[in-house]
C-alpha positions in Angstrom: -18.1 1.8 24.1 -17.1 1.8 20.7 -18.6 -0.7 18.3 -16.8 -4.4 17.8 -13.8 -5.7 15.8 -16.9 -7.7 13.9 -18.8 -4.8 13.5 -15.7 -2.4 12.3 -14.9 -5.0 9.6 -18.4 -5.0 8.0 -19.4 -1.1 7.9 -15.5 -0.6 6.7 -16.5 -3.5 4.1 -18.8 -1.9 2.8 -16.4 0.8 1.7 -14.9 0.5 -1.8 -11.4 0.9 -2.2 -8.8 0.3 -4.6 -5.9 -2.0 -4.0 -1.9 -0.6 -3.6 0.7 -2.5 -2.4 3.4 -0.9 0.2 6.8 -1.1 -0.5 10.0 -0.2 1.3 13.0 0.0 1.9 15.8 0.3 4.6 19.8 -0.8 3.7 19.6 -3.9 1.1 16.1 -5.0 3.2 13.0 -5.0 1.0 9.8 -5.9 2.3 5.6 -5.1 1.2 2.3 -5.8 1.6 -1.2 -5.0 0.2 -3.2 -2.4 2.4 -6.3 -0.5 1.1 -6.0 1.9 3.9 -4.4 4.6 1.4 -5.8 8.1 0.2 -4.8 11.0 -0.7 -3.9 14.1 2.9 -2.4 17.2 0.7 -2.2 18.9 -3.1 0.4 21.3 -1.3 2.7 19.8 -0.5 1.5 16.6 -2.1 1.0 14.3 1.0 -0.6 10.6 0.7 -1.5 8.2 4.4 -1.2 4.7 4.5 -2.0 2.6 7.7 0.2 -0.5 8.5 -0.3 -2.5 11.0 2.4 -2.4 14.0 2.7 -6.2 13.2 3.6 -6.1 9.8 7.4 -6.3 8.6 6.7 -3.6 5.9 5.8 -1.7 9.0 9.4 -1.9 10.7 11.7 -0.9 7.0 8.9 2.2 6.6 10.2 3.8 9.9 13.9 2.5 9.3 14.2 3.0 5.9 12.1 6.7 5.9 10.4 6.1 2.6 7.6 3.9 1.4 6.4 3.3 -2.2 2.7 2.9 -3.1 1.9 0.9 -6.4 -1.6 1.1 -7.3 -3.0 -2.7 -8.5 -4.7 -3.5 -12.2 -7.6 -5.4 -12.3 -5.4 -7.8 -14.0 -3.7 -8.1 -10.5 -5.4 -9.9 -8.1 -2.5 -12.6 -7.6 -0.2 -10.2 -6.6 -2.7 -8.6 -4.0 -2.9 -11.7 -2.8 0.5 -12.6 -2.8 1.7 -9.5 -0.9 -1.2 -10.2 1.5 -0.1 -13.3 2.4 1.7 -14.4 5.5 2.8 -17.9 3.9 4.1 -15.8 1.0 6.1 -13.8 2.7 9.6 -14.3 2.0 8.6 -15.0 -1.8 6.5 -11.9 -2.1 9.0 -10.3 -4.5 10.2 -13.7 -6.6 9.7 -12.8 -10.1 7.8 -9.6 -9.5 9.4 -6.7 -11.6 10.2 -3.7 -9.4 12.0 0.1 -10.6 13.1 2.8 -8.5 12.7 6.0 -8.9 14.0 8.6 -6.3 13.5 6.7 -2.9 15.0 3.5 -3.7 11.5 1.8 -2.5 10.4 -0.6 -4.9 7.8 -0.2 -6.6 6.1 -2.8 -9.4 6.6 -2.0 -13.0 3.6 -3.3 -14.5 1.2 -1.3 -11.7 -1.4 1.6 -12.6 0.0 4.6 -10.0 3.9 4.0 -9.0 4.2 7.0 -6.1 7.8 7.7 -4.4 7.1 8.7 -0.7 9.8 10.1 1.7 8.2 9.6 5.3 7.2 13.0 6.5 5.5 12.1 10.0 4.2 8.7 12.3 1.0 8.6 14.1 0.0 6.2 16.6 -3.2 4.2 15.7 -4.3 1.7 17.7 -3.4 -1.2 15.9 -2.0 0.1 13.6 0.6 3.3 12.6 -0.4 6.6 9.9 2.1 7.3 7.9 2.3 10.0 5.6 4.8 10.1 2.8 5.2 13.5 0.4 5.2 12.1 -3.0 8.8 12.7 -4.6 8.0 11.0 -7.4 5.4 9.7 -10.0 4.3 7.8 -12.9 0.7 7.1 -14.0 0.1 4.3 -16.6 -3.1 3.4 -18.7 -5.3 0.6 -16.9 -8.2 -0.2 -15.2 -7.7 0.2 -11.1 -8.6 -3.1 -8.9 -11.4 -2.7 -6.5 -11.7 -3.8 -3.2 -15.8 -4.6 -1.5 -17.2 -6.8 1.0 -14.6 -8.8 0.9 -14.2 -9.6 -2.6 -12.4 -7.7 -6.2 -14.1 -6.2 -8.4 -14.5 -3.5 -10.9 -15.3 -0.1 -11.6 -18.6 0.0 -14.1 -18.2 2.2 -17.1 
């Protein structure tokens, strides 16, 4: 018998992770959401994975548009993380947010620590989530410190 949802959240909440905003585009529609379930998957070819709730509007756009962007947030972007996580602000997530496009057309947050522009290469069903695998077609890396999430709170890496 599997553990409960509360036990799952408690256990995985003890895994410190970076914070990303995942974005996508399908035609003239864009959407984005905060995701901590992001990781590298392969060096050759360069692949990353994200886990996205099946209920998310962003999830539908990734499937339709065949692309997604990953913006790794900086320590100063807690408000951005909260905005892209909030259901109340779902239709206002991009208001006043400066974005850039690289190759796929997925909007990327201009002031992020890292931008990864990804072409969708595989989709896997995973319970109430979808696992997307993307091939990185362009990347931008900037100087800065990442935003970290641990046990329900934002933090920073100790120097």
